[in-house]
N, C-alpha and C positions, 0 to 999 in steps of 0.2 A: 451462607448458602442459603437459595434457593428451597421452601420444601415442597414446593406444588413442579411433579414432574413435567406437568404441560408448560408452566411457565422456562424452565431447562431446553424443552425441546423448541420453544419456541427463538429463544437468546441462541441459543446453536444453526437453527435455520436461519436467522436474520447472518448469522457472523458466513455461513455458508453461503450465501444471496451476495453479504458485501463480499467477500473474497472471489467467486467468482466475476462478478463486475471489475475487480481490480485485475485480473487476470486477462480479461477480455481487452480494455485499456493496457495493459502490459504489451500484447500481441500485438494492438494497433501501434506503439510505440516503438517496438522492435522493427515491426515492417518498413514503416517511415522512415525509420533510423538507419535503416539497413540501406532503402533504396537514397538517400543523401548522400552514404560513404559510396554505394558502389556510383555514382555518379557524380562526383565531388563538389557536392554542394554542402557538406558539414564544414563550418567554419571553426577555430580552433578551439573558442571558448565553447562553440555544442558539446565540442568531442574532450573537454575537460572538464563541462557541467555533468554530462553523463559518466564519466568517471567519477568524479565527486560526489554526487549525488545518494548514490549506493551507501557509504561509511555514515553517511548527514544520517540519512532515512532511519540505517539500522541503529544508532545512536540514541536518535527521539523514541522509536518505537521502545527500543530496552528500557528507555528512561520511565514512559508513559506504563508498561507495563507491571514495571517496579514498584510504580508509587498506588496502582491499583490496587495490587497485591499488597504491599505494605496499609494500606488502609482495611485490608480485609475484601477485599472482591473476590465475587465468586468465579471458577475457569472461566464460564463464559467473558465476564466482564474482563479480564485481563485481556484472552485473546484480541477480544473486540477494541482494548486502549492497545496493542502491539501493531494492529491490523489498521489503525485507522491514518495514520501517516503513510503508509505503503500507497493504501487506497489513494488518498488526498493528493500525492505526487504522480500516480499514474492516470490518473483520471489529471491533471494540470498540463503533465508532459504533455495528453494524448491532444487537447484544447489546443494548446500550443505550437504544434506542429502542423496543426490541421492548416494552420496561418490563418 
């Protein structure tokens, strides 16, 4: 654990910022995929990928959080490790769907 309260506050602020960026990307992905479904433009592989990615990312996030915890990371580091796969995937999906 970090002893300096300012370091911990800064770490949690970085996590909050990362989480908010992920949520913005997720909202964009939801909107774009909804438009694809409504217009009939969504392909079968896209629909299947949309469903399967949830379990894959959850498993990856759980693994990374477990590894961080087993290495003695503080709660902010464990949270950041768990959040990273979600952030990476939502940004990737947003970029892909923009065309």
